[in-house]
N, C-alpha and C positions, 0 to 999 in steps of 0.2 A: 615152345608150346603156345598155341593160339587159344584164346578164350573169346568167344563171340556171343554177343547178346544183342538181338535186333532192337530191343526197346531202349530208347534214350530217355533219361530222366527229364521230365518236363521242366523247362525253365521259363524262358520268355517267348519262345517262338512257337508257332501255332499248330501246324498240321499234325504234329505228334499228339496234340491234345485230342484231336478227332480221329487220328490215325491217317497216315498218308493215303492208305488204300481206301479210306472212307471219305476222301475228298469228293464225295458225290453230293447230290442235293435232291430236292423234290423234283418231280416231273415238271416239264415246261408248263409254266402258267399256274402251277399249284402253290398257293401260299399256305403256310402252316397256321398263321394267325394274322389278324388285321394289322396292317402297317408294314409287314415284311415285304420286301421287294421281290417279286417273282420274276423269273427269267422270261424274257420275251422271245417268241418264236422267230421274230424278225431280227434278232441280234446279229450284228455283223460278225464276220469270222474272226476269231481270236488270232493274234499274231503268233507265229511259230517261234519257239525258242531258238536263238542263234547258237549253233553248236560248232562254230568255227574257232572258238578259243582253244588253243593247244599250249603245251608246255615243252620246254627242253628239260632234259634231266637236270634237276636242281637240288642242291644241298640246302635243306630248310633249317637244319640245326647241326652243329658239330662242336661238342664240348667234351669234358672228361667223363660225362655220364652217358651221353647218347648221341648218335649220328642218325639223322633222318634225311633220306633222299626221296624226293618226288620223282618217280620214274616215268609216269605217263598220265595223261588225262584223256579218258574215252567217254563217249556218250552211247549208251545202249538202252533201248526200251524206255526212253524218257527219263533216264537216270544218268547223272554224271558220276564217273568212277575215277577217283584219284588213287593210283597205285603207289605204294610206299615200300621202301626197305628201311629197316630200323636195326641199328647195330648197338649192342650193349658194350660200352667202353669201360665198365666197372669190373671188379673181381668177384661180384656176386650176382645172383639172379635179381632182375628188376621187373616191375610191372609198369607198362606204359599204357595210359588211357587217354581218351578224348571224349567229350560230351558225356560226362558222368556227373553225379551229385558232388563229387570232389572238385570238379572243375569243368564248367560247361561254357566254353568260350570259342566255339567254332564260328566262322563267318564266311560269307561270300560277298565280295564287293564291300558295301557299307552296312550290311545287314547281319546281325547275329542270328544264328540258326540252332535249332534243336536236333539237327541231323548230323551225320558224320561220326557216329559212335564207332569206336573200336577199343579193344583191350588185348594187349599182348603180354605174355610172360616170356621173358627172354633170358636164357642162361648167360653166364659171364662169357664175354668175348664172341658171342654168336650173333648172327644176323637173321632177322625174321622178315617175312614179306606179308603185307596186308593191303587192303584197299578200303577206302571210305567212300560212301555214296551219298548223293544229294538228289532228291526228286526235283526234276525240272518243273513239274507242275507246282510244287510248293514254292520254288523260286519265283515263278511267275506270279503267284498269289501275293508275294511280298513286293512285287514291282521290279523284279530282276529278269531281264530278257537275254542276258549274255554274261559270261563269267570272265572277269578281268583279274580278280584276286581270290585265292582260296586260302583261308586261315584256319589253323587248328590250335585249340587250346590244349596243350599237352601237360600231363601230370605224370611224374615218375616217382615211384616209391621202391624202397628196397624190401628185403624179406621181413624186416621188422616194422614195415609200414612207415619208416621215416621218409619224409619227402626230400627227394634229391633235386627235383627240378619242377617248376610250374611257370609256364609262360605261353604266350601266343607266338606261333611261327607261321610264315606264309610263303606262298609261291605265286608269282605273277604269270598270267597267260599272255599269249600273243596279242590279245585285245587290250592289254593294259594301256591306259592313256588315250584310247580311241574315243571319239566323240559319241556322247549319248549312252555310255555304259550305265550310268546311274541316274538317268534323266527321269525315270519313273519313281513313283512312291507307292507305299502300301495302300493308302487311300485311293489313289488313282487306279489301282489294279482291282481291288476287291469290288469296287462299285462299277466295274466294266461289265455291261450286259454280255459281251462276247465271251469274256473269261468265265463269267458265272454260268453261261450255257455250257461251255466246254467242260468245266469242272463240276457242274451240276450242284450248285449251292444256292442258297438264298441269304439275304442280308438285310439289315436295317441299320442306318446310321444312328449314332448316339450323340446326344449333347453331353458335354463333360463339365462337371462342377468340381473344382479343386483349388480353392482360394489360396492354400498354403503350399502348393506343389513346388514353387520356386525354391523352397527350402531344401528340397531333395536333389536339386541340380538336374532334374529330369523334366522333359517336356512331353506332353501328349498331344500330338497334332491331330489325331483322329482315332475314333473308336467305332466298333460295329457289333451288332448281334449277328452271329453266323450260324446257319443251320444246314446240316447235311441231309442226305436222303433217308437216313435211319432215324431222323428226328433229333439227333444229338445237337445240343445248343451250346455255344460258347460265346462269351464276351471276349472280343479281340481288340486290343489297343496298341497302337504304335507308340513306342517310347524312344525318345532321342536323348542321348547324352552329349550335351554341347560343351562339356568341360574337357580338360586335358588329362583327366584321371579316369582309370577304369572303375566302374561302379558296380556293386552287387546290389540288385534291386530285390526287396522282399515284399511280398503281398500277404496280407492277413486280414482278420476281422471282417469276414465276407457276409454281406446281407443280400437277400434276394426278395425283391418287393417289400422291403422293410423288415423282413423276418431274418433273424440271425441264423446263418447256415454254418459258420465256422468262427470260433473264437480263438484268438491267438495271433501273434504278430508274424508268424511264418507259416503260411499255407504252402507257398512255393516261392522260388526266387530264381534269378538268372543274372548272368554277367552281361553288361553292356560296355564295350570298350570305348575309350575316348573318341569322341567324334562320330560314333556309330549309332545305329538304331536297332531296336529289337521289337518283336511282336509278342506282347503278352497275351496269353490265352488261358481262360478259365473255363473248363468244361463243366457246365453247371450240374449235370448228373453226378459227376465225381465229387463235387463239393457237397452235394446233398448226401451221397452215399458215405463219404469218409469224414465229413465234418463232424466234430465231436461235441457240439453244443446241444442244440434243441432237437436233434433227431435221435437223441437217446431218451427213451420214455421216462426214465427217472428224472432226468434234468428237466424235461418238459413239464413234469408234474410239479417241480419246484417253482416254475415260472409260468403260471397259468395265462399270463398276458402275451406269451410268446407265440407258440404254435403247437398243434397237437401232432407231433411226429412228422414224418415225411409228407403226409397228406396235406400239411399246412402250406406247402409251396407249390404253386401251379406253374410248372415249367412251360406249359403251352401258352402262357400269357405273361411273359416277363416284361415288366415295365421299368424296373430300376435295379441296378446292381450297385452295391456300395462296398467299399473296401478301404484298407489303409495301405499306403506305400511308404517304405522307408529305404534308406540306402546305407551301404557299408563300403569301405575301401577294399582293395584286393586282398588284404590281410584280415578282413573281418572286423575292422574297427568301425564303430558307428560314426557315420557322417551326419545323418539326419534321423530324428525320431519319426515315428509313424504320423502321416498326415492323411486326412480324409479325402477320398476321391469317390465321386458318384457318377454313374452313367445312366442317363434316362433315354428310353426308346419310345 
C-alpha cells in the first residue's frame, strides 16, 4: 500500500520553503523594496537544463531488510522522475520513507535537497513501485545544470516503529564523471539575471557575520534575501560541510530586524552529508506566524521592550536576520553548541 504526501518537511534546501510552484517573482523591473535586485529586461537567456543523464537498471540497496532498484530516470515537464521498485525482505510490514522529519538526506550531485519525498508501506515479501521527483528549476537555482548522481536518504521502520535501516543510497547516471557537472554554485546561480528572469524572483546579497561558525564545522559561502511574486520573503544561505562526517544542522533563536521572532534552539534543521552542501531557507512569514515568542500577546506584554505583536516586524523592509546554528552527528549527539549568525542586507 502506498502512502503519498507531496509536502516534504523543510530542512535545509530552499524551494520547498516558498513552494516550488511559487518560484516566481515580481514583474520585470519591479523591486519590492530598496536595495533588492530587480530582474533586467535585457537579461541573457538562461541555460537549459541538460536532460541527457540516464541510468541503467541499478540496485541501490540489497540487505536483509530491503532491496531498492532504480528502474529508470525520465524528464517530463521540467521534472526529473526516478522510478523505484522496493522489496520487503522481512517477515513483517515495513514503512520506507525519504525526505521526512525522521531523515531528510536526499541529494543531487553535491547538493542536499528538500525534494524527493516518498512513503511506502510494504507487506512482508512484497514489492512496491514508486517514483521520486525533483524540480529542474529548483536544481538550477542551486547551481545544478545536469544530474550525475541521485541520492536518497532512506529510513525503514517496522510496525512497532523500531528503526531497521537508515542511510543514504545512490545511483549514478551516464553523466557521472563528465566535465563541468558541478562547476556551478548556488551563489553563481541565484544572482544570475537570466535565471532570475526565467524563474521570476528578486534577490539581495547578504553580508554574513559569524565569528564562531568554525566551531560547527559548517561554512557559509554566500547568503541572499529571496523574494517571489507573491511577496514571500526568505533568507537563503548555502551551507557547506567540509568534514568527513554527516552533520545535522539545527537553526534556532531567530530575530528579524533585531526583534525576537522565535526563541529556542530548534526552529528547523537538516542533514548535510560529508563533503556536500545544502541551502538553508527560512521563510520569514512562517517564522512570524509560528514563532512562539513575541508574537504571542501575553508574552509581548511581559516584555515591553520587544515588540507589539506581529505588527512589530516589517517584512517589507528586512535589514537583518539573526539566528543560532548548531550541529549534531547522524545519531543526534551534540557536536557544537549554538553559535550566533547574522545576515545583513
